[in-house]
CHARMM internal coordinates of N, CA and C (Angstrom, degrees):
IC EDIT
DIST 1 N 1 CA 1.3956
DIST 1 CA 1 C 1.6049
ANGL 1 N 1 CA 1 C 108.71
DIST 1 C 2 N 1.3186
ANGL 1 CA 1 C 2 N 118.60
DIHE 1 N 1 CA 1 C 2 N 122.99
DIST 2 N 2 CA 1.5412
ANGL 1 C 2 N 2 CA 119.75
DIHE 1 CA 1 C 2 N 2 CA -178.81
DIST 2 CA 2 C 1.5630
ANGL 2 N 2 CA 2 C 109.19
DIHE 1 C 2 N 2 CA 2 C -63.51
DIST 2 C 3 N 1.2719
ANGL 2 CA 2 C 3 N 108.94
DIHE 2 N 2 CA 2 C 3 N 157.34
DIST 3 N 3 CA 1.4684
ANGL 2 C 3 N 3 CA 120.39
DIHE 2 CA 2 C 3 N 3 CA -175.85
DIST 3 CA 3 C 1.5821
ANGL 3 N 3 CA 3 C 107.04
DIHE 2 C 3 N 3 CA 3 C -72.12
DIST 3 C 4 N 1.2818
ANGL 3 CA 3 C 4 N 116.95
DIHE 3 N 3 CA 3 C 4 N -29.22
DIST 4 N 4 CA 1.5014
ANGL 3 C 4 N 4 CA 122.60
DIHE 3 CA 3 C 4 N 4 CA -169.78
DIST 4 CA 4 C 1.5028
ANGL 4 N 4 CA 4 C 101.89
DIHE 3 C 4 N 4 CA 4 C -126.12
DIST 4 C 5 N 1.3742
ANGL 4 CA 4 C 5 N 117.79
DIHE 4 N 4 CA 4 C 5 N 106.78
DIST 5 N 5 CA 1.4418
ANGL 4 C 5 N 5 CA 118.47
DIHE 4 CA 4 C 5 N 5 CA 170.58
DIST 5 CA 5 C 1.5374
ANGL 5 N 5 CA 5 C 114.86
DIHE 4 C 5 N 5 CA 5 C -65.85
DIST 5 C 6 N 1.3683
ANGL 5 CA 5 C 6 N 118.05
DIHE 5 N 5 CA 5 C 6 N 173.50
DIST 6 N 6 CA 1.4103
ANGL 5 C 6 N 6 CA 119.48
DIHE 5 CA 5 C 6 N 6 CA 179.63
DIST 6 CA 6 C 1.5402
ANGL 6 N 6 CA 6 C 109.73
DIHE 5 C 6 N 6 CA 6 C -60.61
DIST 6 C 7 N 1.2308
ANGL 6 CA 6 C 7 N 117.61
DIHE 6 N 6 CA 6 C 7 N 143.91
DIST 7 N 7 CA 1.4662
ANGL 6 C 7 N 7 CA 128.83
DIHE 6 CA 6 C 7 N 7 CA -179.07
DIST 7 CA 7 C 1.5062
ANGL 7 N 7 CA 7 C 113.16
DIHE 6 C 7 N 7 CA 7 C -122.56
DIST 7 C 8 N 1.3342
ANGL 7 CA 7 C 8 N 116.45
DIHE 7 N 7 CA 7 C 8 N 136.64
DIST 8 N 8 CA 1.4116
ANGL 7 C 8 N 8 CA 119.77
DIHE 7 CA 7 C 8 N 8 CA 176.74
DIST 8 CA 8 C 1.5235
ANGL 8 N 8 CA 8 C 109.36
DIHE 7 C 8 N 8 CA 8 C -65.99
DIST 8 C 9 N 1.2370
ANGL 8 CA 8 C 9 N 116.87
DIHE 8 N 8 CA 8 C 9 N 135.84
DIST 9 N 9 CA 1.4605
ANGL 8 C 9 N 9 CA 121.47
DIHE 8 CA 8 C 9 N 9 CA -177.45
DIST 9 CA 9 C 1.6005
ANGL 9 N 9 CA 9 C 114.79
DIHE 8 C 9 N 9 CA 9 C -55.08
DIST 9 C 10 N 1.2652
ANGL 9 CA 9 C 10 N 117.66
DIHE 9 N 9 CA 9 C 10 N -31.49
DIST 10 N 10 CA 1.5234
ANGL 9 C 10 N 10 CA 119.97
DIHE 9 CA 9 C 10 N 10 CA -179.82
DIST 10 CA 10 C 1.5683
ANGL 10 N 10 CA 10 C 105.26
DIHE 9 C 10 N 10 CA 10 C -68.59
DIST 10 C 11 N 1.2397
ANGL 10 CA 10 C 11 N 113.47
DIHE 10 N 10 CA 10 C 11 N -47.72
DIST 11 N 11 CA 1.6000
ANGL 10 C 11 N 11 CA 118.05
DIHE 10 CA 10 C 11 N 11 CA -176.68
DIST 11 CA 11 C 1.4481
ANGL 11 N 11 CA 11 C 107.52
DIHE 10 C 11 N 11 CA 11 C -61.01
DIST 11 C 12 N 1.3786
ANGL 11 CA 11 C 12 N 120.79
DIHE 11 N 11 CA 11 C 12 N -38.49
DIST 12 N 12 CA 1.4098
ANGL 11 C 12 N 12 CA 126.72
DIHE 11 CA 11 C 12 N 12 CA -178.23
DIST 12 CA 12 C 1.6198
ANGL 12 N 12 CA 12 C 108.48
DIHE 11 C 12 N 12 CA 12 C -66.58
DIST 12 C 13 N 1.2393
ANGL 12 CA 12 C 13 N 114.05
DIHE 12 N 12 CA 12 C 13 N -41.92
DIST 13 N 13 CA 1.4791
ANGL 12 C 13 N 13 CA 122.95
DIHE 12 CA 12 C 13 N 13 CA 178.92
DIST 13 CA 13 C 1.5690
ANGL 13 N 13 CA 13 C 108.37
DIHE 12 C 13 N 13 CA 13 C -61.45
DIST 13 C 14 N 1.3410
ANGL 13 CA 13 C 14 N 116.00
DIHE 13 N 13 CA 13 C 14 N -47.95
DIST 14 N 14 CA 1.4471
ANGL 13 C 14 N 14 CA 119.16
DIHE 13 CA 13 C 14 N 14 CA -173.92
DIST 14 CA 14 C 1.6135
ANGL 14 N 14 CA 14 C 109.97
DIHE 13 C 14 N 14 CA 14 C -68.48
DIST 14 C 15 N 1.3511
ANGL 14 CA 14 C 15 N 114.36
DIHE 14 N 14 CA 14 C 15 N -33.21
DIST 15 N 15 CA 1.4460
ANGL 14 C 15 N 15 CA 119.27
DIHE 14 CA 14 C 15 N 15 CA -173.30
DIST 15 CA 15 C 1.5528
ANGL 15 N 15 CA 15 C 103.18
DIHE 14 C 15 N 15 CA 15 C -76.21
DIST 15 C 16 N 1.3136
ANGL 15 CA 15 C 16 N 121.62
DIHE 15 N 15 CA 15 C 16 N -36.80
DIST 16 N 16 CA 1.3927
ANGL 15 C 16 N 16 CA 123.48
DIHE 15 CA 15 C 16 N 16 CA 175.48
DIST 16 CA 16 C 1.5231
ANGL 16 N 16 CA 16 C 115.28
DIHE 15 C 16 N 16 CA 16 C -65.67
DIST 16 C 17 N 1.3024
ANGL 16 CA 16 C 17 N 112.50
DIHE 16 N 16 CA 16 C 17 N -33.56
DIST 17 N 17 CA 1.5709
ANGL 16 C 17 N 17 CA 120.95
DIHE 16 CA 16 C 17 N 17 CA 172.35
DIST 17 CA 17 C 1.4299
ANGL 17 N 17 CA 17 C 111.72
DIHE 16 C 17 N 17 CA 17 C -63.10
DIST 17 C 18 N 1.3064
ANGL 17 CA 17 C 18 N 113.84
DIHE 17 N 17 CA 17 C 18 N -46.26
DIST 18 N 18 CA 1.5054
ANGL 17 C 18 N 18 CA 119.58
DIHE 17 CA 17 C 18 N 18 CA 174.02
DIST 18 CA 18 C 1.4826
ANGL 18 N 18 CA 18 C 114.52
DIHE 17 C 18 N 18 CA 18 C -56.80
DIST 18 C 19 N 1.3649
ANGL 18 CA 18 C 19 N 121.00
DIHE 18 N 18 CA 18 C 19 N -31.55
DIST 19 N 19 CA 1.3977
ANGL 18 C 19 N 19 CA 128.27
DIHE 18 CA 18 C 19 N 19 CA -178.09
DIST 19 CA 19 C 1.5630
ANGL 19 N 19 CA 19 C 107.20
DIHE 18 C 19 N 19 CA 19 C -82.51
DIST 19 C 20 N 1.2429
ANGL 19 CA 19 C 20 N 119.35
DIHE 19 N 19 CA 19 C 20 N -4.21
DIST 20 N 20 CA 1.5301
ANGL 19 C 20 N 20 CA 119.05
DIHE 19 CA 19 C 20 N 20 CA 177.94
DIST 20 CA 20 C 1.5066
ANGL 20 N 20 CA 20 C 115.76
DIHE 19 C 20 N 20 CA 20 C 108.25
DIST 20 C 21 N 1.3767
ANGL 20 CA 20 C 21 N 114.72
DIHE 20 N 20 CA 20 C 21 N 3.55
DIST 21 N 21 CA 1.5071
ANGL 20 C 21 N 21 CA 115.89
DIHE 20 CA 20 C 21 N 21 CA 179.91
DIST 21 CA 21 C 1.4803
ANGL 21 N 21 CA 21 C 109.74
DIHE 20 C 21 N 21 CA 21 C -84.38
DIST 21 C 22 N 1.3213
ANGL 21 CA 21 C 22 N 119.70
DIHE 21 N 21 CA 21 C 22 N 156.46
DIST 22 N 22 CA 1.3672
ANGL 21 C 22 N 22 CA 125.69
DIHE 21 CA 21 C 22 N 22 CA 168.67
DIST 22 CA 22 C 1.5140
ANGL 22 N 22 CA 22 C 115.66
DIHE 21 C 22 N 22 CA 22 C -132.27
DIST 22 C 23 N 1.2759
ANGL 22 CA 22 C 23 N 113.35
DIHE 22 N 22 CA 22 C 23 N 153.53
DIST 23 N 23 CA 1.5341
ANGL 22 C 23 N 23 CA 117.72
DIHE 22 CA 22 C 23 N 23 CA -173.95
DIST 23 CA 23 C 1.5083
ANGL 23 N 23 CA 23 C 109.44
DIHE 22 C 23 N 23 CA 23 C -76.15
DIST 23 C 24 N 1.3212
ANGL 23 CA 23 C 24 N 114.80
DIHE 23 N 23 CA 23 C 24 N 127.00
DIST 24 N 24 CA 1.3664
ANGL 23 C 24 N 24 CA 119.82
DIHE 23 CA 23 C 24 N 24 CA 174.11
DIST 24 CA 24 C 1.5927
ANGL 24 N 24 CA 24 C 113.28
DIHE 23 C 24 N 24 CA 24 C -86.03
DIST 24 C 25 N 1.3472
ANGL 24 CA 24 C 25 N 112.49
DIHE 24 N 24 CA 24 C 25 N -52.31
DIST 25 N 25 CA 1.4290
ANGL 24 C 25 N 25 CA 122.43
DIHE 24 CA 24 C 25 N 25 CA 172.27
DIST 25 CA 25 C 1.3901
ANGL 25 N 25 CA 25 C 111.74
DIHE 24 C 25 N 25 CA 25 C -154.13
DIST 25 C 26 N 1.4082
ANGL 25 CA 25 C 26 N 114.30
DIHE 25 N 25 CA 25 C 26 N 172.09
DIST 26 N 26 CA 1.5229
ANGL 25 C 26 N 26 CA 119.71
DIHE 25 CA 25 C 26 N 26 CA -177.74
DIST 26 CA 26 C 1.4847
ANGL 26 N 26 CA 26 C 107.73
DIHE 25 C 26 N 26 CA 26 C -144.62
DIST 26 C 27 N 1.2932
ANGL 26 CA 26 C 27 N 113.72
DIHE 26 N 26 CA 26 C 27 N 136.17
DIST 27 N 27 CA 1.4361
ANGL 26 C 27 N 27 CA 124.14
DIHE 26 CA 26 C 27 N 27 CA 169.75
DIST 27 CA 27 C 1.5049
ANGL 27 N 27 CA 27 C 111.40
DIHE 26 C 27 N 27 CA 27 C -145.67
DIST 27 C 28 N 1.2809
ANGL 27 CA 27 C 28 N 121.55
DIHE 27 N 27 CA 27 C 28 N -111.92
DIST 28 N 28 CA 1.4193
ANGL 27 C 28 N 28 CA 123.07
DIHE 27 CA 27 C 28 N 28 CA 173.69
DIST 28 CA 28 C 1.4923
ANGL 28 N 28 CA 28 C 106.90
DIHE 27 C 28 N 28 CA 28 C -82.67
DIST 28 C 29 N 1.2740
ANGL 28 CA 28 C 29 N 118.54
DIHE 28 N 28 CA 28 C 29 N -16.01
DIST 29 N 29 CA 1.4976
ANGL 28 C 29 N 29 CA 129.56
DIHE 28 CA 28 C 29 N 29 CA 175.73
DIST 29 CA 29 C 1.4788
ANGL 29 N 29 CA 29 C 109.85
DIHE 28 C 29 N 29 CA 29 C -124.81
DIST 29 C 30 N 1.3754
ANGL 29 CA 29 C 30 N 114.51
DIHE 29 N 29 CA 29 C 30 N 157.50
DIST 30 N 30 CA 1.4479
ANGL 29 C 30 N 30 CA 119.27
DIHE 29 CA 29 C 30 N 30 CA 176.67
DIST 30 CA 30 C 1.5686
ANGL 30 N 30 CA 30 C 102.93
DIHE 29 C 30 N 30 CA 30 C -110.65
DIST 30 C 31 N 1.3777
ANGL 30 CA 30 C 31 N 114.38
DIHE 30 N 30 CA 30 C 31 N 119.16
DIST 31 N 31 CA 1.4534
ANGL 30 C 31 N 31 CA 122.07
DIHE 30 CA 30 C 31 N 31 CA 179.84
DIST 31 CA 31 C 1.4924
ANGL 31 N 31 CA 31 C 103.75
DIHE 30 C 31 N 31 CA 31 C -98.87
DIST 31 C 32 N 1.3773
ANGL 31 CA 31 C 32 N 112.58
DIHE 31 N 31 CA 31 C 32 N 124.37
DIST 32 N 32 CA 1.4112
ANGL 31 C 32 N 32 CA 124.09
DIHE 31 CA 31 C 32 N 32 CA -179.54
DIST 32 CA 32 C 1.5387
ANGL 32 N 32 CA 32 C 111.58
DIHE 31 C 32 N 32 CA 32 C -126.46
DIST 32 C 33 N 1.3102
ANGL 32 CA 32 C 33 N 117.43
DIHE 32 N 32 CA 32 C 33 N 149.35
DIST 33 N 33 CA 1.4750
ANGL 32 C 33 N 33 CA 121.58
DIHE 32 CA 32 C 33 N 33 CA 178.04
DIST 33 CA 33 C 1.5071
ANGL 33 N 33 CA 33 C 112.84
DIHE 32 C 33 N 33 CA 33 C -140.98
DIST 33 C 34 N 1.2690
ANGL 33 CA 33 C 34 N 118.57
DIHE 33 N 33 CA 33 C 34 N 158.42
DIST 34 N 34 CA 1.4496
ANGL 33 C 34 N 34 CA 131.52
DIHE 33 CA 33 C 34 N 34 CA 174.01
DIST 34 CA 34 C 1.4876
ANGL 34 N 34 CA 34 C 109.42
DIHE 33 C 34 N 34 CA 34 C -145.54
DIST 34 C 35 N 1.3356
ANGL 34 CA 34 C 35 N 114.61
DIHE 34 N 34 CA 34 C 35 N 93.27
DIST 35 N 35 CA 1.4061
ANGL 34 C 35 N 35 CA 118.74
DIHE 34 CA 34 C 35 N 35 CA -172.26
DIST 35 CA 35 C 1.5473
ANGL 35 N 35 CA 35 C 113.75
DIHE 34 C 35 N 35 CA 35 C 67.10
DIST 35 C 36 N 1.3218
ANGL 35 CA 35 C 36 N 114.23
DIHE 35 N 35 CA 35 C 36 N -117.49
DIST 36 N 36 CA 1.4013
ANGL 35 C 36 N 36 CA 117.58
DIHE 35 CA 35 C 36 N 36 CA 175.95
DIST 36 CA 36 C 1.5754
ANGL 36 N 36 CA 36 C 120.30
DIHE 35 C 36 N 36 CA 36 C -94.05
DIST 36 C 37 N 1.3435
ANGL 36 CA 36 C 37 N 106.94
DIHE 36 N 36 CA 36 C 37 N -4.41
DIST 37 N 37 CA 1.4982
ANGL 36 C 37 N 37 CA 114.44
DIHE 36 CA 36 C 37 N 37 CA 177.97
DIST 37 CA 37 C 1.4833
ANGL 37 N 37 CA 37 C 111.25
DIHE 36 C 37 N 37 CA 37 C -90.01
DIST 37 C 38 N 1.3418
ANGL 37 CA 37 C 38 N 116.67
DIHE 37 N 37 CA 37 C 38 N 128.78
DIST 38 N 38 CA 1.4512
ANGL 37 C 38 N 38 CA 123.45
DIHE 37 CA 37 C 38 N 38 CA 176.18
DIST 38 CA 38 C 1.5325
ANGL 38 N 38 CA 38 C 113.47
DIHE 37 C 38 N 38 CA 38 C -121.98
DIST 38 C 39 N 1.2908
ANGL 38 CA 38 C 39 N 114.63
DIHE 38 N 38 CA 38 C 39 N 140.03
DIST 39 N 39 CA 1.4645
ANGL 38 C 39 N 39 CA 123.52
DIHE 38 CA 38 C 39 N 39 CA 179.99
DIST 39 CA 39 C 1.5706
ANGL 39 N 39 CA 39 C 109.17
DIHE 38 C 39 N 39 CA 39 C -131.57
DIST 39 C 40 N 1.3116
ANGL 39 CA 39 C 40 N 112.98
DIHE 39 N 39 CA 39 C 40 N 146.48
DIST 40 N 40 CA 1.4218
ANGL 39 C 40 N 40 CA 118.51
DIHE 39 CA 39 C 40 N 40 CA 174.61
DIST 40 CA 40 C 1.5398
ANGL 40 N 40 CA 40 C 111.23
DIHE 39 C 40 N 40 CA 40 C -119.05
DIST 40 C 41 N 1.3093
ANGL 40 CA 40 C 41 N 121.01
DIHE 40 N 40 CA 40 C 41 N 129.41
DIST 41 N 41 CA 1.3574
ANGL 40 C 41 N 41 CA 127.13
DIHE 40 CA 40 C 41 N 41 CA -175.19
DIST 41 CA 41 C 1.5343
ANGL 41 N 41 CA 41 C 106.02
DIHE 40 C 41 N 41 CA 41 C -111.82
DIST 41 C 42 N 1.3560
ANGL 41 CA 41 C 42 N 122.22
DIHE 41 N 41 CA 41 C 42 N 118.37
DIST 42 N 42 CA 1.4371
ANGL 41 C 42 N 42 CA 116.95
DIHE 41 CA 41 C 42 N 42 CA 174.49
DIST 42 CA 42 C 1.5155
ANGL 42 N 42 CA 42 C 114.99
DIHE 41 C 42 N 42 CA 42 C -76.57
DIST 42 C 43 N 1.2372
ANGL 42 CA 42 C 43 N 121.70
DIHE 42 N 42 CA 42 C 43 N 148.34
DIST 43 N 43 CA 1.5002
ANGL 42 C 43 N 43 CA 128.16
DIHE 42 CA 42 C 43 N 43 CA 179.17
DIST 43 CA 43 C 1.5446
ANGL 43 N 43 CA 43 C 108.06
DIHE 42 C 43 N 43 CA 43 C -79.22
DIST 43 C 44 N 1.3590
ANGL 43 CA 43 C 44 N 118.19
DIHE 43 N 43 CA 43 C 44 N 53.78
DIST 44 N 44 CA 1.4717
ANGL 43 C 44 N 44 CA 117.41
DIHE 43 CA 43 C 44 N 44 CA 171.88
DIST 44 CA 44 C 1.4954
ANGL 44 N 44 CA 44 C 107.19
DIHE 43 C 44 N 44 CA 44 C -107.57
DIST 44 C 45 N 1.3327
ANGL 44 CA 44 C 45 N 114.15
DIHE 44 N 44 CA 44 C 45 N 151.54
DIST 45 N 45 CA 1.4637
ANGL 44 C 45 N 45 CA 122.01
DIHE 44 CA 44 C 45 N 45 CA 175.91
DIST 45 CA 45 C 1.5077
ANGL 45 N 45 CA 45 C 105.07
DIHE 44 C 45 N 45 CA 45 C -126.86
DIST 45 C 46 N 1.3926
ANGL 45 CA 45 C 46 N 110.26
DIHE 45 N 45 CA 45 C 46 N 114.00
DIST 46 N 46 CA 1.4402
ANGL 45 C 46 N 46 CA 130.55
DIHE 45 CA 45 C 46 N 46 CA -13.07
DIST 46 CA 46 C 1.5847
ANGL 46 N 46 CA 46 C 112.88
DIHE 45 C 46 N 46 CA 46 C -83.99
DIST 46 C 47 N 1.2712
ANGL 46 CA 46 C 47 N 115.37
DIHE 46 N 46 CA 46 C 47 N 157.82
DIST 47 N 47 CA 1.4971
ANGL 46 C 47 N 47 CA 113.74
DIHE 46 CA 46 C 47 N 47 CA 170.85
DIST 47 CA 47 C 1.4357
ANGL 47 N 47 CA 47 C 107.80
DIHE 46 C 47 N 47 CA 47 C -76.62
DIST 47 C 48 N 1.3890
ANGL 47 CA 47 C 48 N 115.22
DIHE 47 N 47 CA 47 C 48 N 126.70
DIST 48 N 48 CA 1.5005
ANGL 47 C 48 N 48 CA 119.98
DIHE 47 CA 47 C 48 N 48 CA -171.14
DIST 48 CA 48 C 1.4768
ANGL 48 N 48 CA 48 C 113.00
DIHE 47 C 48 N 48 CA 48 C -62.38
DIST 48 C 49 N 1.3417
ANGL 48 CA 48 C 49 N 115.58
DIHE 48 N 48 CA 48 C 49 N 166.81
DIST 49 N 49 CA 1.4738
ANGL 48 C 49 N 49 CA 120.80
DIHE 48 CA 48 C 49 N 49 CA -158.61
DIST 49 CA 49 C 1.5990
ANGL 49 N 49 CA 49 C 102.24
DIHE 48 C 49 N 49 CA 49 C -74.87
DIST 49 C 50 N 1.3392
ANGL 49 CA 49 C 50 N 122.72
DIHE 49 N 49 CA 49 C 50 N -37.71
DIST 50 N 50 CA 1.3918
ANGL 49 C 50 N 50 CA 123.03
DIHE 49 CA 49 C 50 N 50 CA -174.26
DIST 50 CA 50 C 1.5419
ANGL 50 N 50 CA 50 C 111.13
DIHE 49 C 50 N 50 CA 50 C -71.02
DIST 50 C 51 N 1.3676
ANGL 50 CA 50 C 51 N 116.45
DIHE 50 N 50 CA 50 C 51 N -39.03
DIST 51 N 51 CA 1.4348
ANGL 50 C 51 N 51 CA 120.64
DIHE 50 CA 50 C 51 N 51 CA 176.90
DIST 51 CA 51 C 1.5974
ANGL 51 N 51 CA 51 C 111.45
DIHE 50 C 51 N 51 CA 51 C -66.19
DIST 51 C 52 N 1.4028
ANGL 51 CA 51 C 52 N 111.76
DIHE 51 N 51 CA 51 C 52 N -40.13
DIST 52 N 52 CA 1.5472
ANGL 51 C 52 N 52 CA 116.97
DIHE 51 CA 51 C 52 N 52 CA -177.89
DIST 52 CA 52 C 1.6875
ANGL 52 N 52 CA 52 C 105.21
DIHE 51 C 52 N 52 CA 52 C -67.24
DIST 52 C 53 N 1.3495
ANGL 52 CA 52 C 53 N 114.65
DIHE 52 N 52 CA 52 C 53 N -40.73
DIST 53 N 53 CA 1.4805
ANGL 52 C 53 N 53 CA 114.81
DIHE 52 CA 52 C 53 N 53 CA 176.68
DIST 53 CA 53 C 1.4735
ANGL 53 N 53 CA 53 C 115.32
DIHE 52 C 53 N 53 CA 53 C -56.23
DIST 53 C 54 N 1.3714
ANGL 53 CA 53 C 54 N 114.94
DIHE 53 N 53 CA 53 C 54 N -39.31
DIST 54 N 54 CA 1.4115
ANGL 53 C 54 N 54 CA 121.53
DIHE 53 CA 53 C 54 N 54 CA -174.54
DIST 54 CA 54 C 1.5621
ANGL 54 N 54 CA 54 C 107.24
DIHE 53 C 54 N 54 CA 54 C -72.85
DIST 54 C 55 N 1.3091
ANGL 54 CA 54 C 55 N 119.28
DIHE 54 N 54 CA 54 C 55 N -34.51
DIST 55 N 55 CA 1.4288
ANGL 54 C 55 N 55 CA 125.13
DIHE 54 CA 54 C 55 N 55 CA 178.39
DIST 55 CA 55 C 1.4869
ANGL 55 N 55 CA 55 C 107.94
DIHE 54 C 55 N 55 CA 55 C -65.16
DIST 55 C 56 N 1.3269
ANGL 55 CA 55 C 56 N 114.33
DIHE 55 N 55 CA 55 C 56 N -52.94
DIST 56 N 56 CA 1.5069
ANGL 55 C 56 N 56 CA 116.08
DIHE 55 CA 55 C 56 N 56 CA 179.03
DIST 56 CA 56 C 1.4714
ANGL 56 N 56 CA 56 C 112.16
DIHE 55 C 56 N 56 CA 56 C -58.87
DIST 56 C 57 N 1.2961
ANGL 56 CA 56 C 57 N 122.63
DIHE 56 N 56 CA 56 C 57 N -42.00
DIST 57 N 57 CA 1.4176
ANGL 56 C 57 N 57 CA 125.73
DIHE 56 CA 56 C 57 N 57 CA 179.90
DIST 57 CA 57 C 1.6952
ANGL 57 N 57 CA 57 C 112.26
DIHE 56 C 57 N 57 CA 57 C -62.07
DIST 57 C 58 N 1.3823
ANGL 57 CA 57 C 58 N 111.06
DIHE 57 N 57 CA 57 C 58 N -41.69
DIST 58 N 58 CA 1.4476
ANGL 57 C 58 N 58 CA 117.64
DIHE 57 CA 57 C 58 N 58 CA 174.72
DIST 58 CA 58 C 1.4616
ANGL 58 N 58 CA 58 C 114.00
DIHE 57 C 58 N 58 CA 58 C -63.77
DIST 58 C 59 N 1.4350
ANGL 58 CA 58 C 59 N 114.38
DIHE 58 N 58 CA 58 C 59 N -29.04
DIST 59 N 59 CA 1.5236
ANGL 58 C 59 N 59 CA 119.66
DIHE 58 CA 58 C 59 N 59 CA -178.61
DIST 59 CA 59 C 1.5231
ANGL 59 N 59 CA 59 C 107.75
DIHE 58 C 59 N 59 CA 59 C -76.34
DIST 59 C 60 N 1.3508
ANGL 59 CA 59 C 60 N 119.06
DIHE 59 N 59 CA 59 C 60 N -14.12
DIST 60 N 60 CA 1.4207
ANGL 59 C 60 N 60 CA 119.79
DIHE 59 CA 59 C 60 N 60 CA -178.23
DIST 60 CA 60 C 1.5508
ANGL 60 N 60 CA 60 C 116.00
DIHE 59 C 60 N 60 CA 60 C 89.22
DIST 60 C 61 N 1.2513
ANGL 60 CA 60 C 61 N 114.96
DIHE 60 N 60 CA 60 C 61 N 15.95
DIST 61 N 61 CA 1.4794
ANGL 60 C 61 N 61 CA 127.20
DIHE 60 CA 60 C 61 N 61 CA -177.66
DIST 61 CA 61 C 1.5013
ANGL 61 N 61 CA 61 C 111.48
DIHE 60 C 61 N 61 CA 61 C -106.56
DIST 61 C 62 N 1.3513
ANGL 61 CA 61 C 62 N 116.94
DIHE 61 N 61 CA 61 C 62 N 159.70
DIST 62 N 62 CA 1.4250
ANGL 61 C 62 N 62 CA 122.82
DIHE 61 CA 61 C 62 N 62 CA 168.38
DIST 62 CA 62 C 1.5110
ANGL 62 N 62 CA 62 C 110.00
DIHE 61 C 62 N 62 CA 62 C -89.88
DIST 62 C 63 N 1.3113
ANGL 62 CA 62 C 63 N 116.64
DIHE 62 N 62 CA 62 C 63 N 164.45
DIST 63 N 63 CA 1.5228
ANGL 62 C 63 N 63 CA 117.85
DIHE 62 CA 62 C 63 N 63 CA 171.00
DIST 63 CA 63 C 1.5643
ANGL 63 N 63 CA 63 C 111.52
DIHE 62 C 63 N 63 CA 63 C -58.41
DIST 63 C 64 N 1.2388
ANGL 63 CA 63 C 64 N 118.14
DIHE 63 N 63 CA 63 C 64 N -40.20
DIST 64 N 64 CA 1.4463
ANGL 63 C 64 N 64 CA 121.13
DIHE 63 CA 63 C 64 N 64 CA -178.79
DIST 64 CA 64 C 1.4553
ANGL 64 N 64 CA 64 C 114.46
DIHE 63 C 64 N 64 CA 64 C -64.00
DIST 64 C 65 N 1.3335
ANGL 64 CA 64 C 65 N 116.24
DIHE 64 N 64 CA 64 C 65 N -37.79
DIST 65 N 65 CA 1.5078
ANGL 64 C 65 N 65 CA 125.69
DIHE 64 CA 64 C 65 N 65 CA 179.62
DIST 65 CA 65 C 1.4872
ANGL 65 N 65 CA 65 C 105.23
DIHE 64 C 65 N 65 CA 65 C -64.39
DIST 65 C 66 N 1.3475
ANGL 65 CA 65 C 66 N 119.18
DIHE 65 N 65 CA 65 C 66 N -50.46
DIST 66 N 66 CA 1.3837
ANGL 65 C 66 N 66 CA 127.65
DIHE 65 CA 65 C 66 N 66 CA -176.81
DIST 66 CA 66 C 1.5422
ANGL 66 N 66 CA 66 C 109.79
DIHE 65 C 66 N 66 CA 66 C -57.49
DIST 66 C 67 N 1.4175
ANGL 66 CA 66 C 67 N 115.20
DIHE 66 N 66 CA 66 C 67 N -48.37
DIST 67 N 67 CA 1.4255
ANGL 66 C 67 N 67 CA 119.57
DIHE 66 CA 66 C 67 N 67 CA -179.09
DIST 67 CA 67 C 1.5060
ANGL 67 N 67 CA 67 C 114.36
DIHE 66 C 67 N 67 CA 67 C -60.96
DIST 67 C 68 N 1.3502
ANGL 67 CA 67 C 68 N 117.46
DIHE 67 N 67 CA 67 C 68 N -32.74
DIST 68 N 68 CA 1.5158
ANGL 67 C 68 N 68 CA 123.68
DIHE 67 CA 67 C 68 N 68 CA 175.02
DIST 68 CA 68 C 1.4949
ANGL 68 N 68 CA 68 C 109.62
DIHE 67 C 68 N 68 CA 68 C -60.37
DIST 68 C 69 N 1.3596
ANGL 68 CA 68 C 69 N 116.97
DIHE 68 N 68 CA 68 C 69 N -39.22
DIST 69 N 69 CA 1.5322
ANGL 68 C 69 N 69 CA 119.92
DIHE 68 CA 68 C 69 N 69 CA -176.67
DIST 69 CA 69 C 1.5145
ANGL 69 N 69 CA 69 C 115.60
DIHE 68 C 69 N 69 CA 69 C -76.11
DIST 69 C 70 N 1.3665
ANGL 69 CA 69 C 70 N 113.92
DIHE 69 N 69 CA 69 C 70 N -22.88
DIST 70 N 70 CA 1.4034
ANGL 69 C 70 N 70 CA 118.51
DIHE 69 CA 69 C 70 N 70 CA -178.63
DIST 70 CA 70 C 1.4644
ANGL 70 N 70 CA 70 C 111.85
DIHE 69 C 70 N 70 CA 70 C -75.49
END
COOR INIT
IC SEED 1 N 1 CA 1 C
IC BUILD
């Protein structure tokens, strides 16, 4: 069982905004940045666990830190 189950893309977006990311642009994906760190969240419901884990890792957070923001 993955540590991070699938997450709604809107919840993921809000959690990343709480972590200091802002939206650069939106299309089929949500492009967010925080300084020189960039992440891309697909607009899937839910975003699968492996993709969400990679997004969290790219954002420089641990799974536990991300869970606290959700």
